[in-house]
C-alpha positions as CSV (number, residue, x, y, z in Angstrom):
1,M,119.7,60.1,-55.7
2,K,121.4,61.6,-52.7
3,K,118.0,62.8,-51.4
4,L,116.6,59.3,-51.6
5,L,119.6,57.9,-49.7
6,Y,119.3,60.5,-47.0
7,L,115.6,60.0,-46.7
8,S,116.0,56.2,-46.5
9,L,118.7,56.5,-43.8
10,S,116.6,59.0,-41.9
11,L,113.6,56.7,-41.9
12,M,115.6,53.7,-40.9
13,F,117.2,55.7,-38.0
14,L,113.7,56.9,-36.8
15,T,112.3,53.4,-37.1
16,L,115.1,51.9,-35.0
17,S,115.2,54.6,-32.4
18,S,111.4,54.4,-31.9
19,C,111.6,50.7,-30.9
20,E,111.3,50.0,-27.2
21,K,111.9,46.9,-25.1
22,S,109.0,44.7,-24.4
23,A,106.9,45.5,-21.4
24,I,107.1,41.9,-20.3
25,P,109.7,41.6,-17.5
26,E,112.5,39.1,-18.0
27,E,112.0,36.1,-15.8
28,K,114.8,35.3,-13.5
29,P,115.4,31.7,-12.4
30,K,113.9,31.1,-9.0
31,V,116.3,30.5,-6.1
32,E,114.2,28.6,-3.6
33,D,114.6,29.0,0.2
34,E,118.2,30.1,0.0
35,A,119.2,32.9,2.4
36,P,122.5,34.8,2.1
37,L,125.3,32.7,3.6
38,T,128.4,34.8,3.3
39,G,130.7,33.8,6.2
40,E,128.2,31.2,7.5
41,V,130.4,28.2,7.1
42,S,128.5,26.3,9.8
43,I,125.7,25.5,7.3
44,L,128.1,23.1,5.5
45,E,129.5,21.4,8.6
46,G,129.3,17.6,8.2
47,N,130.1,14.9,5.7
48,W,128.8,15.2,2.1
49,E,129.1,12.2,-0.2
50,L,128.8,12.2,-4.0
51,R,125.6,10.8,-5.4
52,N,125.5,12.0,-9.0
53,A,127.9,13.5,-11.6
54,Y,127.0,15.0,-14.9
55,G,129.4,16.1,-17.6
56,G,133.2,16.0,-17.3
57,M,135.7,14.2,-19.4
58,G,134.5,10.7,-20.5
59,G,133.6,8.0,-18.1
60,G,133.0,10.1,-14.9
61,A,129.2,10.7,-15.1
62,G,126.4,8.8,-13.6
63,N,125.0,7.8,-10.2
64,F,127.1,6.7,-7.2
65,A,126.2,4.3,-4.4
66,P,126.5,5.2,-0.7
67,G,129.9,4.4,0.6
68,N,131.8,5.4,-2.6
69,G,134.4,7.5,-0.7
70,D,134.1,10.6,-2.8
71,M,133.3,13.3,-0.1
72,F,133.8,16.7,1.4
73,K,134.2,16.9,5.2
74,F,133.5,20.4,6.5
75,R,134.6,21.3,10.0
76,R,134.4,25.0,11.0
77,Q,136.5,26.7,8.3
78,I,138.4,23.6,7.2
79,V,137.4,21.4,4.3
80,N,138.9,17.9,3.7
81,R,138.3,16.5,0.2
82,Y,138.4,12.7,-0.3
83,F,138.4,10.6,-3.4
84,N,137.9,6.8,-3.1
85,G,138.4,7.2,0.6
86,N,141.8,8.8,0.2
87,L,142.5,12.4,1.4
88,L,143.1,14.7,-1.7
89,Y,143.6,18.0,0.2
90,T,142.8,20.0,3.3
91,R,142.1,23.7,2.9
92,N,140.8,26.6,4.8
93,F,137.7,28.1,3.2
94,D,134.9,30.6,3.6
95,I,131.5,30.7,1.9
96,Q,130.5,33.8,-0.2
97,D,127.2,34.7,-1.8
98,S,127.5,34.7,-5.6
99,V,124.6,34.1,-8.0
100,K,125.9,32.8,-11.4
101,R,124.2,30.9,-14.1
102,I,126.2,27.7,-14.9
103,N,124.9,25.2,-17.4
104,K,121.1,25.1,-16.8
105,T,121.4,25.8,-13.1
106,E,122.2,28.9,-11.0
107,S,124.9,28.8,-8.3
108,T,124.1,30.7,-5.2
109,H,127.6,30.7,-3.5
110,F,131.2,29.9,-4.0
111,L,133.7,28.3,-1.7
112,D,136.5,30.8,-1.2
113,Y,139.7,28.8,-0.8
114,G,141.9,31.9,-1.2
115,T,143.1,30.5,-4.6
116,I,142.0,30.7,-8.2
117,D,140.1,27.3,-8.1
118,N,137.2,28.4,-6.0
119,P,134.2,26.2,-6.9
120,F,130.8,27.6,-7.3
121,V,128.1,25.8,-5.4
122,R,124.4,25.6,-4.8
123,L,123.1,24.5,-1.4
124,K,119.5,23.3,-1.2
125,G,118.4,21.3,1.9
126,D,120.6,18.2,2.2
127,T,122.0,18.5,-1.3
128,L,125.2,20.4,-2.3
129,I,125.8,20.9,-6.0
130,V,129.4,21.7,-6.9
131,F,130.1,23.2,-10.3
132,L,133.5,22.5,-11.9
133,G,133.3,24.8,-15.0
134,E,130.9,24.6,-17.9
135,I,129.8,21.2,-19.1
136,A,130.3,22.3,-22.7
137,A,134.0,22.8,-21.9
138,D,134.4,19.4,-20.2
139,G,133.3,20.8,-16.8
140,A,131.1,18.9,-14.4
141,E,128.1,19.3,-12.1
142,L,128.5,17.1,-9.0
143,K,125.7,16.5,-6.5
144,Y,126.6,15.6,-2.9
145,V,124.2,14.6,-0.1
146,K,124.8,15.2,3.6
147,I,125.4,11.8,5.2
148,A,126.6,12.9,8.7
149,A,126.6,15.9,10.9
150,A,129.9,17.4,12.1
151,E,131.8,15.2,14.5
């Protein structure tokens, strides 16, 4: 009986150890036309206004019309955040390269405020996507469009 057990365990070990990973390379999500931006805060300069929100706690998702007052204003290394046209905060920031899969999208950078609430972002053309946590955990994905150059 012991011989049969040892033989079975040996065969199982040999079978498992002889398996190898598939020769098919794992596909990585494509990050289109996005160069490293660490320290290049000038790429964000201007006014960015919310156009779409997905996820979050009830009632906040959907499309937003121009002039809604939910914006980021980036000037050099300072960001002003507005909600309904009212200033929420002013912070110094830097932009850092950081690829991270969030929801079904991949962030390419994060805004380094020097605090623990540094949002991950993806910049593509005139669209800035801001990730506020995972949608499954009441997080949100906010899409902003550039509406004006830096003043």
